[in-house]
C-alpha positions as CSV (number, residue, x, y, z in Angstrom):
1,X,122.3,63.9,92.6
2,X,123.5,66.6,94.4
3,X,122.0,67.8,97.8
4,X,118.9,69.7,97.8
5,X,119.0,74.0,98.4
6,X,116.2,74.6,101.5
7,X,114.4,77.3,101.8
8,X,112.0,78.6,104.5
9,X,109.7,80.6,102.9
10,X,107.3,82.9,104.9
11,X,104.6,85.1,103.3
12,X,107.3,88.5,103.3
13,X,106.6,91.6,105.0
14,X,107.9,95.5,104.7
15,X,108.5,95.5,108.2
16,X,112.2,94.8,109.1
17,X,111.5,92.8,112.5
18,X,109.4,90.4,110.5
19,X,112.3,89.4,108.3
20,X,115.2,89.7,111.3
21,X,112.8,87.3,113.1
22,X,112.4,85.1,109.6
23,X,116.8,85.1,109.2
24,X,117.3,84.8,113.0
25,X,115.2,81.4,112.9
26,X,116.5,80.3,109.7
27,X,120.1,79.9,111.6
28,X,118.5,78.2,114.6
29,X,117.0,75.6,112.2
30,X,120.5,75.4,110.1
31,X,122.2,74.7,113.3
32,X,119.7,72.6,114.6
33,X,119.3,70.3,112.0
34,X,122.7,70.6,110.6
35,X,121.3,71.5,107.4
36,X,122.0,75.0,105.5
37,X,119.0,76.7,105.7
38,X,118.1,80.3,103.1
39,X,115.0,82.6,104.4
40,X,113.1,83.8,101.5
41,X,109.8,85.2,101.3
42,X,107.1,85.3,98.6
43,X,106.9,89.1,98.4
44,X,107.8,92.6,99.7
45,X,111.0,91.9,102.1
46,X,113.7,92.3,99.5
47,X,112.4,96.3,99.3
48,X,113.9,96.9,102.9
49,X,117.0,98.1,102.9
50,X,120.2,96.0,104.2
51,X,121.0,99.2,106.6
52,X,117.6,98.2,108.8
53,X,118.0,94.5,108.4
54,X,121.6,94.1,110.9
55,X,123.6,94.5,107.0
56,X,122.0,91.3,105.1
57,X,120.1,91.7,102.0
58,X,116.4,89.8,101.8
59,X,115.5,87.8,99.1
60,X,112.5,86.8,97.3
61,X,111.3,83.7,95.8
62,X,111.5,84.8,92.9
63,X,114.6,86.8,93.5
64,X,116.4,83.4,94.7
65,X,115.0,81.9,91.5
66,X,116.7,84.2,89.0
67,X,120.1,84.5,91.1
68,X,123.1,82.3,90.4
69,X,122.2,80.0,93.5
70,X,119.0,79.6,92.2
71,X,119.7,79.1,88.7
72,X,122.2,76.5,89.4
73,X,120.1,74.4,91.5
74,X,118.8,71.2,90.5
75,X,117.1,70.8,93.2
76,X,114.8,73.0,95.9
77,X,113.3,71.9,99.1
78,X,110.5,74.3,100.4
79,X,109.6,74.6,103.9
80,X,106.7,76.3,104.7
81,X,106.4,78.9,107.4
82,X,102.5,79.1,107.2
83,X,100.2,77.8,109.6
84,X,97.6,76.1,107.2
85,X,97.8,75.7,103.0
86,X,97.7,79.4,102.3
87,X,96.7,79.7,98.5
88,X,100.3,81.2,98.3
89,X,102.2,78.2,98.9
90,X,99.6,76.2,97.2
91,X,99.3,78.3,94.1
92,X,101.3,81.4,93.6
93,X,104.7,79.8,94.7
94,X,103.6,76.2,93.1
95,X,103.4,77.8,89.4
96,X,106.9,80.6,90.1
97,X,108.3,76.8,91.1
98,X,107.0,74.4,88.2
99,X,108.4,77.7,86.2
100,X,112.1,77.3,87.3
101,X,111.8,73.6,86.9
102,X,110.5,73.7,83.5
103,X,113.7,76.1,82.2
104,X,115.7,73.4,81.9
105,X,116.3,69.7,81.9
106,X,116.5,68.0,85.5
107,X,115.3,70.3,87.9
108,X,113.1,69.3,90.9
109,X,111.7,70.6,94.0
110,X,109.5,69.4,96.4
111,X,106.8,71.7,98.9
112,X,106.4,70.2,102.2
113,X,104.0,70.5,104.5
114,X,102.4,73.6,106.1
115,X,103.5,73.6,110.4
116,X,99.7,72.3,111.2
117,X,99.2,68.5,111.0
118,X,96.0,66.6,112.0
119,X,96.5,65.2,115.2
120,X,99.7,67.2,116.4
121,X,99.1,69.4,119.1
122,X,102.6,71.4,118.9
123,X,101.1,74.7,117.4
124,X,98.5,74.8,120.8
125,X,101.3,74.0,122.9
126,X,103.4,77.1,121.4
127,X,100.7,79.1,121.9
128,X,99.5,77.8,126.0
129,X,103.3,78.3,126.7
130,X,103.2,82.4,125.3
131,X,99.3,82.6,127.0
132,X,100.5,81.3,130.1
133,X,103.6,83.6,130.2
134,X,101.2,86.6,129.6
135,X,98.7,85.1,132.7
136,X,101.4,84.7,135.1
137,X,103.0,88.0,134.3
138,X,100.1,90.1,135.2
139,X,98.7,87.7,137.8
140,X,95.2,87.1,136.2
141,X,92.5,85.2,137.8
142,X,90.8,83.9,134.7
143,X,90.7,86.1,131.8
144,X,88.5,85.7,128.5
145,X,90.6,84.4,126.1
146,X,90.2,85.0,122.2
147,X,92.7,83.3,119.9
148,X,93.5,85.4,116.4
149,X,94.7,85.2,113.5
150,X,94.5,87.4,110.4
151,X,91.7,85.8,108.5
152,X,91.5,84.0,105.4
153,X,89.3,83.4,101.9
154,X,90.6,80.1,102.3
155,X,88.0,77.4,104.1
156,X,90.7,74.8,105.1
157,X,92.8,77.5,106.3
158,X,90.2,78.6,108.4
159,X,89.7,74.8,109.7
160,X,93.4,75.0,110.9
161,X,92.5,77.3,113.2
162,X,89.7,76.5,114.9
163,X,91.2,73.0,115.0
164,X,94.3,74.5,116.8
165,X,92.0,76.4,119.0
166,X,90.0,73.1,120.0
167,X,93.5,72.1,121.4
168,X,94.8,75.2,123.0
169,X,91.6,75.7,124.6
170,X,92.1,72.4,126.2
171,X,95.3,73.1,127.6
172,X,93.5,76.8,128.8
173,X,90.9,74.2,130.9
174,X,90.4,75.8,134.5
175,X,93.0,79.0,133.3
176,X,90.2,80.9,131.5
177,X,86.8,82.3,132.1
178,X,85.7,82.1,128.3
179,X,87.5,80.9,124.6
180,X,87.0,81.8,121.7
181,X,88.3,82.3,118.4
182,X,88.3,85.1,115.9
183,X,89.6,87.0,112.9
184,X,91.7,90.6,112.8
185,X,89.9,91.0,109.2
186,X,87.6,89.1,106.0
187,X,86.6,89.7,102.9
188,X,82.8,91.0,102.1
189,X,80.3,88.5,100.9
190,X,78.8,85.9,102.3
191,X,80.6,82.7,101.1
192,X,83.6,84.3,103.9
193,X,81.2,84.4,106.7
194,X,83.3,81.0,108.6
195,X,86.2,83.9,109.5
196,X,83.6,85.8,112.0
197,X,83.4,86.6,114.9
198,X,85.7,90.1,114.0
199,X,88.3,90.9,117.3
200,X,87.2,93.5,117.3
201,X,83.1,92.5,117.5
202,X,84.7,90.3,120.3
203,X,86.3,93.1,122.3
204,X,83.3,95.5,121.8
205,X,80.8,92.5,123.0
206,X,83.3,91.9,126.3
207,X,83.1,95.6,127.1
208,X,79.7,96.0,127.1
209,X,79.0,92.6,129.0
210,X,82.0,94.3,131.6
211,X,84.3,91.6,131.1
212,X,87.8,93.6,132.6
213,X,90.2,90.9,131.8
214,X,91.3,89.7,128.4
215,X,94.4,88.3,126.9
216,X,94.6,88.1,123.1
217,X,96.8,85.1,121.8
218,X,97.9,85.7,118.4
219,X,98.3,82.7,116.0
220,X,100.9,84.6,114.2
221,X,104.0,83.5,113.6
222,X,106.2,87.1,112.7
223,X,105.6,90.4,114.0
224,X,105.0,92.8,111.0
225,X,102.1,95.2,110.1
226,X,99.5,93.4,111.9
227,X,100.7,91.4,114.9
228,X,103.8,93.9,115.5
229,X,104.1,96.9,117.6
230,X,102.3,99.6,116.5
231,X,100.5,97.5,114.0
232,X,97.1,96.6,113.4
233,X,96.3,94.7,116.1
234,X,97.1,97.1,118.3
235,X,95.4,99.7,117.2
236,X,92.5,97.6,116.9
237,X,93.2,97.3,120.8
238,X,93.4,100.4,121.4
239,X,90.5,101.5,120.1
240,X,88.7,99.2,122.6
241,X,90.2,100.5,125.3
242,X,89.2,104.1,124.5
243,X,85.7,102.9,124.3
244,X,86.0,100.4,127.6
245,X,88.5,102.0,129.9
246,X,88.3,99.5,132.5
247,X,88.8,96.8,130.0
248,X,92.6,95.3,130.5
249,X,93.9,94.1,127.0
250,X,96.9,91.9,127.1
251,X,98.4,89.9,124.2
252,X,101.4,87.1,123.7
253,X,104.0,87.5,121.6
254,X,103.9,85.6,118.0
255,X,104.8,82.1,118.2
256,X,107.3,81.2,115.1
257,X,110.4,81.7,117.4
258,X,108.6,78.6,119.9
259,X,110.8,75.4,120.5
260,X,107.6,73.8,119.2
261,X,107.6,75.6,115.6
262,X,111.6,75.1,115.4
263,X,110.6,71.0,116.4
264,X,107.7,70.9,113.8
265,X,110.3,72.4,111.0
266,X,113.2,70.3,111.8
267,X,110.6,67.0,111.7
268,X,109.4,68.1,108.2
269,X,113.3,68.4,107.1
270,X,114.2,65.2,108.6
271,X,111.4,63.4,107.6
272,X,112.0,64.6,103.4
273,X,115.8,63.0,104.1
274,X,114.6,59.8,105.2
275,X,112.5,59.0,101.9
């Protein structure tokens, strides 16, 4: 049987910085694991002109599956660039791959684990490194720290955030005054209350209490319209700064380029190869 094709798959973005970052991570992963890794997205990224992406053309998974390389492939290995089991991976992507597999006899695919696995603290370690960089750069004495992710309709994904938060806050012990987890946004309805508190409400509460030093730790892998420059989170921070001029809000970088993340991805690949 021919060697499988390895695909590093993220959710997708219309922001060039996000797609360029994924492409660079795939190159680093290819070099580290001595295996060609092709970056693709679930949606959107193919709409960005190559002129905005340092000359390369981004692909979505549907585009790849329909391409000559995808049509000629017999075996695909999907490396999810997702922190937890998003429905995009567990449902939508799986359905697309099943269609591809069933179209030709002899095809197969394997979806590897998402980045978080029980007992593995490397996501928390990546967050810790970025947070300590901000604390040291600005010489902040025991700030309030809030971990923020996008928010999710899937309780299992939220539970991943909570477990990473527990690990992260243990690493931060002694370096912060208060630590909380939060979501950027949530769906309406009591069934999604597990996303609370929202980051904007955390900042409002802390501002009301007179907290002056806040570090926001991004549980995001890539920059984009949420965690990128001028994105949704920046607008939330700007709103809080206007309401509370004495509150300094500083944010970390997304963790997707961390060496900890690269090691997790390499471990996923090596584990698959040994099966």
